[in-house]
C-alpha positions in Angstrom: 42.1 68.2 -4.9 44.0 65.8 -7.2 44.3 62.2 -6.4 47.9 60.9 -6.2 49.7 60.1 -9.4 51.1 56.7 -10.1 53.9 56.5 -12.5 54.2 52.9 -13.9 57.6 52.0 -15.2 58.8 49.0 -17.3 59.8 46.7 -14.5 56.3 46.6 -12.9 55.1 43.1 -11.9 51.8 44.1 -10.3 49.9 47.3 -10.0 49.1 48.4 -6.4 45.4 48.9 -5.5 45.6 52.6 -4.9 43.1 55.2 -6.0 45.2 57.4 -8.3 45.7 58.8 -11.8 48.0 56.7 -14.0 51.0 57.8 -15.9 52.7 55.2 -18.2 56.5 55.5 -18.4 57.8 54.0 -21.7 57.1 50.2 -21.7 55.2 50.6 -18.4 52.5 52.4 -20.5 52.1 49.1 -22.4 51.5 47.2 -19.1 48.7 49.7 -18.2 47.2 49.5 -21.7 47.3 45.7 -21.7 45.3 45.9 -18.5 42.9 48.3 -20.2 43.8 51.1 -17.7 43.4 54.6 -19.1 46.3 56.9 -18.6 46.4 60.6 -18.0 49.5 60.6 -20.1 52.1 58.1 -21.5 55.7 59.3 -21.6 58.8 57.8 -23.3 60.7 57.3 -26.4 58.9 54.0 -27.0 61.8 52.9 -29.3 61.7 49.3 -28.1 58.0 48.8 -28.7 56.3 47.2 -31.8 53.8 49.1 -33.8 50.9 47.0 -32.3 52.0 47.8 -28.7 52.4 51.5 -29.6 48.9 51.6 -31.0 47.5 50.0 -27.9 49.2 52.6 -25.8 47.7 55.4 -27.9 44.2 53.8 -27.4 44.5 54.0 -23.6 46.3 57.4 -23.3 44.4 60.6 -22.9 47.7 62.3 -24.0 51.0 61.0 -25.3 54.4 62.6 -24.8 56.9 61.0 -27.2 60.4 61.8 -26.3 63.6 61.9 -28.3 65.7 58.8 -27.5 68.7 61.2 -27.2 68.0 63.2 -24.1 69.6 64.5 -20.9 66.8 63.3 -18.6 65.4 59.8 -18.1 61.8 59.0 -19.0 61.0 58.7 -15.3 62.5 62.1 -14.5 60.5 63.6 -17.3 57.4 61.9 -16.0 57.9 63.1 -12.4 58.5 66.7 -13.5 55.4 66.6 -15.7 53.2 65.3 -12.9 54.5 68.0 -10.6 53.8 70.7 -13.2 50.3 69.3 -13.5 49.7 69.9 -9.8 50.3 66.5 -8.3 51.9 66.6 -4.8 52.0 62.9 -4.1 53.5 60.5 -6.6 53.8 56.7 -6.4 56.5 55.2 -8.6 56.1 51.4 -9.4 58.3 49.2 -11.6 61.4 51.3 -11.2 63.4 49.0 -8.9 64.9 45.6 -9.2 66.6 46.1 -12.5 69.9 47.7 -13.6 71.7 49.2 -10.6 72.7 52.4 -12.5 69.1 53.0 -13.3 68.1 52.3 -9.7 70.7 54.7 -8.4 69.6 57.4 -10.7 66.0 56.9 -9.6 66.9 57.3 -6.0 68.5 60.6 -6.9 65.0 61.7 -8.0 63.8 60.7 -4.5 66.4 62.8 -2.9 66.2 65.8 -5.2 62.5 66.4 -5.6 61.1 68.7 -2.9 57.9 69.9 -4.5 56.1 66.5 -4.2 56.0 63.4 -2.0 57.7 60.6 -3.9 57.1 57.0 -2.9 58.7 54.0 -4.6 56.7 50.8 -4.3 57.4 47.3 -5.4 56.5 43.8 -4.3 58.9 43.9 -1.4 59.7 47.5 -0.6 58.2 50.9 0.1 60.8 53.7 -0.1 60.3 57.4 0.7 62.1 60.4 2.0 61.0 62.1 5.2 61.9 65.7 6.3 61.7 67.3 9.7 58.6 66.3 11.5 56.8 63.5 13.4 55.3 60.5 11.6 53.1 57.6 12.7 53.9 54.4 10.7 51.3 51.7 11.0 52.4 48.1 11.1 51.7 46.7 7.6 52.7 44.0 5.2 56.3 45.1 5.5 58.2 43.5 8.4 61.3 45.6 8.5 61.9 49.3 8.6 65.3 50.8 7.9 66.3 54.5 8.0 69.3 56.2 6.4 70.3 59.8 6.7 70.8 61.8 3.5 72.5 64.6 5.5 73.4 65.2 9.2 70.2 64.2 11.0 68.7 63.7 14.4 65.9 61.1 14.9 63.8 59.4 17.6 62.0 56.1 17.3 59.2 55.0 19.7 57.3 51.7 19.5 60.2 50.1 17.6 62.2 47.0 18.6 65.3 49.2 18.7 64.1 52.6 20.0 66.2 55.8 19.6 66.1 59.1 21.4 67.5 62.2 19.7 70.1 60.0 18.0 72.4 61.8 15.5 72.7 60.1 12.2 75.1 60.8 9.4 75.0 59.6 5.8 77.7 57.0 6.7 75.6 55.3 9.4 74.0 51.9 8.6 73.2 50.7 12.2 69.6 51.7 11.7 69.1 48.8 9.3 66.2 46.3 9.8 64.2 47.6 12.7 60.7 46.5 13.5 57.4 48.0 14.8 56.5 46.1 18.0 52.9 47.2 18.3 50.4 48.5 15.8 52.1 51.9 15.3 55.6 53.2 15.4 56.4 56.9 15.8 59.3 58.3 13.9 60.5 61.9 14.6 63.0 63.6 12.4 64.3 66.5 14.6 66.8 67.6 12.1 67.8 66.7 8.5 66.4 64.4 5.8 66.2 60.6 5.9 65.2 57.8 3.6 62.8 55.3 5.1 62.7 51.8 3.6 59.9 49.4 4.6 60.8 45.9 3.3 60.2 42.2 3.4 62.6 39.3 2.6 
């Protein structure tokens, strides 16, 4: 069974301590190489990197996939598709949030559109993932707040939360599920219908 893949993007500030296989996305590959972390593959057009940085990426990449700068897909989208084709069904993405809003919006479309793997965005203050129909136990962690937003017409229940819900319909327009909190050690989220985005966050 494959370990999770971690796709490291250019905005990364710290690399989470998760047992995984690393993929370097464009300048994120240089961050991994500078930490002497071997990558399964590095992906990107690398057009903003110096020759020395490019050479270091080559040294710490089992394989490189150099993309044409003129393309229809983002480097991250290419990386996610490649990881899925390699058999990874759980993918952490770090260093993809906190920058340009257009890039961030595009990245969240990946979160919504990919169904063949579990996609989790992680940064210093947030953990963002999509959840489908089912029941989930969420352990209280470093993140204080939990917000849920419906992608389509959904029905959810929350137990063990400061603001519980029971079979509550949610639409993509609803934002009243912002900033909830787990009151014990574990909160239970049940998605009875639809698809939701769960954001765990700190100030």
